[in-house]
C-alpha positions, 0 to 999 in steps of 0.5 A: 242958796242961790235963787234961780228963776224958773224958765217956763216955756209956753205949752205945746199946741195939740193942733196938727202941724201944717205940712206943705206936702203929705205923701201917703205911702199907702197910696203908692203901693205897687199894683199889678199892671198888664200888657197884651200880646197876640190877643192875650193879657199878661200880668206884671206882678207888683215889685217888692224890694227883693224883686227890684234887686233881682231886676237890677242884677239881671238888667246889669247882665243885659247891659254888660252883654250889650256893651260887649257886643258893641265893643265887637264881641260875638254873641249868639242870638240865644244869649240875647233872648235869654238875657231879656227873657230872664229880665221879663220873667222876674215879674211875669212868670207866665211869659215864655221864651218862645213868646219873646222870640215871636216879638218884634224889637219895638214890642220887646222894648215896649215891654222892657220899658213897661217893666222898668216904669212899673219897677221904679214907680213911674206913672204909666203914660199910654200917650208915650207908647201911642206917640212912638207907634205914630212915629214908626208908622210915619204919621 
C-alpha cells in the first residue's frame, strides 16, 4: 500500500469576517411618506414589488400617451388626466381625479416625482423642491 500523507488545513476562525460594507436591508424598508395639497395631508403608501410593477405598467402607458401626442396625435385632456390619476392612485388611494384637475402642472410634476423617488427608494430631498420653487418665482 502506498503511504499517503494527510494534508491538514488550519482550523477556520470563528471570528466574524471583516466586511467593508454591510447593508442592513431592514433599514431600507419603504415607509409611508405624505404630501400636502390645499391644506390637507395625503399618505403615499409603501411600495411592494407587486405595486412597483403596477406603477411601471401605468408609467409606460403615460409615456406612450405623451409620445403619441408629441408625434402629433390628438388627445383629450381627460385622457391625460386619467393616465396621471391612475398612476397616483396606485399609492394614494384617497387621491381623487377632481383633486388632480385642480392642481397646477408644477404640482402634478412634484407629486409624480415624489412617487417615483418613493417607489425607487431614492432619498427625499426637500431642497430640490425648494430650489425649483425659487426658480419658478424668479428668486
